[in-house]
C-alpha positions as CSV (number, residue, x, y, z in Angstrom):
1,X,7.3,3.6,-11.2
2,X,9.6,1.0,-9.7
3,X,10.3,2.0,-6.1
4,X,12.9,0.8,-3.6
5,X,12.9,1.1,0.1
6,X,14.9,4.2,1.3
7,X,15.2,6.4,4.4
8,X,12.7,8.9,3.0
9,X,10.0,6.2,3.4
10,X,10.9,5.3,7.0
11,X,8.5,6.2,9.8
12,X,10.7,5.0,12.6
13,X,7.9,2.7,13.8
14,X,9.3,-0.8,13.3
15,X,6.1,-2.7,12.6
16,X,4.8,-0.1,10.1
17,X,8.2,0.1,8.4
18,X,8.4,-3.7,8.1
19,X,4.9,-3.8,6.5
20,X,5.8,-0.9,4.2
21,X,8.8,-2.8,3.0
22,X,6.8,-6.0,2.4
23,X,4.2,-4.0,0.4
24,X,7.0,-2.6,-1.8
25,X,8.3,-6.2,-2.4
26,X,4.9,-7.4,-3.4
27,X,4.3,-4.5,-5.7
28,X,7.7,-5.0,-7.4
29,X,6.7,-8.6,-8.1
30,X,3.4,-7.6,-9.6
31,X,5.2,-4.9,-11.8
32,X,7.5,-7.6,-13.2
33,X,4.8,-10.2,-13.7
34,X,5.2,-12.3,-16.8
35,X,3.3,-15.5,-16.1
36,X,-0.2,-16.9,-16.3
37,X,-3.5,-15.2,-15.3
38,X,-4.1,-17.4,-12.3
39,X,-0.7,-16.6,-10.7
40,X,-1.3,-12.9,-11.5
41,X,-4.7,-13.0,-9.9
42,X,-3.2,-14.7,-6.8
43,X,-0.5,-12.1,-6.5
44,X,-3.1,-9.3,-6.9
45,X,-5.4,-10.9,-4.3
46,X,-2.4,-11.3,-2.0
47,X,-1.5,-7.6,-2.4
48,X,-5.1,-6.5,-1.8
49,X,-5.3,-8.6,1.4
50,X,-2.0,-7.4,2.7
51,X,-2.9,-3.8,2.1
52,X,-6.0,-4.2,4.1
53,X,-4.0,-5.9,6.9
54,X,-1.4,-3.1,6.9
55,X,-4.1,-0.4,6.9
56,X,-5.7,-2.0,9.9
57,X,-2.3,-1.9,11.7
58,X,-1.9,1.8,11.0
59,X,-5.5,2.6,11.9
60,X,-5.1,0.7,15.2
61,X,-2.1,2.9,15.9
62,X,-4.1,6.0,15.1
63,X,-7.0,5.0,17.3
64,X,-4.8,4.1,20.3
65,X,-3.0,7.4,20.0
66,X,-6.2,9.5,19.4
67,X,-4.6,10.7,16.2
68,X,-6.5,14.0,15.3
69,X,-6.2,13.3,11.5
70,X,-7.6,9.8,11.7
71,X,-10.6,10.3,9.5
72,X,-8.6,12.0,6.7
73,X,-5.9,9.3,6.9
74,X,-8.4,6.5,6.9
75,X,-10.1,8.1,3.9
76,X,-6.8,7.8,1.9
77,X,-6.7,4.1,2.9
78,X,-10.3,3.6,1.8
79,X,-9.7,5.2,-1.5
80,X,-6.7,3.0,-2.3
81,X,-8.7,-0.1,-1.4
82,X,-11.4,1.0,-3.9
83,X,-8.7,1.6,-6.5
84,X,-7.4,-1.9,-5.9
85,X,-10.9,-3.3,-6.3
86,X,-11.0,-1.6,-9.7
87,X,-7.8,-3.5,-10.7
88,X,-9.4,-6.7,-9.6
89,X,-12.4,-5.9,-11.8
90,X,-10.1,-5.2,-14.7
91,X,-8.6,-8.6,-14.2
92,X,-12.0,-10.2,-14.4
93,X,-12.5,-8.4,-17.7
94,X,-9.5,-10.2,-19.1
95,X,-7.3,-7.1,-19.4
96,X,-3.7,-7.8,-20.5
97,X,-1.8,-9.2,-17.4
98,X,1.5,-7.5,-18.3
99,X,-0.1,-4.1,-19.0
100,X,-2.2,-4.3,-15.9
101,X,0.8,-5.3,-13.8
102,X,2.8,-2.3,-15.0
103,X,-0.2,0.0,-14.6
104,X,-0.9,-1.2,-11.1
105,X,2.8,-1.1,-10.1
106,X,3.1,2.5,-11.4
107,X,-0.2,3.7,-9.8
108,X,0.4,2.1,-6.4
109,X,4.1,2.9,-6.4
110,X,3.4,6.6,-6.8
111,X,0.7,6.4,-4.2
112,X,3.0,4.6,-1.7
113,X,5.8,7.2,-2.2
114,X,3.4,10.1,-1.6
115,X,1.5,8.5,1.2
116,X,4.4,7.1,3.1
117,X,6.5,10.2,2.9
118,X,3.7,12.5,3.8
119,X,0.8,11.0,5.7
120,X,2.6,8.1,7.4
121,X,5.5,10.3,8.5
122,X,3.0,12.8,10.1
123,X,1.3,9.9,11.9
124,X,4.7,8.5,13.1
125,X,5.8,11.9,14.3
126,X,2.5,12.3,16.2
127,X,2.8,8.8,17.8
128,X,6.4,9.4,18.8
129,X,5.4,12.5,20.7
130,X,2.8,10.7,22.7
131,X,3.7,9.5,26.2
């Protein structure tokens, strides 16, 4: 599921929106991957690391705002990290790079659209109402 940045994905919090856009760019690159295993592994590791960094950004916002749905939101983040770990394991088992890239892009793309437009928008709305 190729995705593009659009207004439905915006939270209105500049740092979070910038990081969301970067994640979409990274995911698009992985979905179009056609080169060697080492480069794919590097791209996958880069995505994995960036997702963790982004989740920390969001979780810091949640903690500082005393977000009441912190635990549930963090559980969504933790699940995606585990799913990305699964893709890293598949890579180690010499799965097809192209097929894995498409599968990862579709899976994470769908997750991003659902999570950004639901959970992250709720978080942003809550943060914006805080003094």
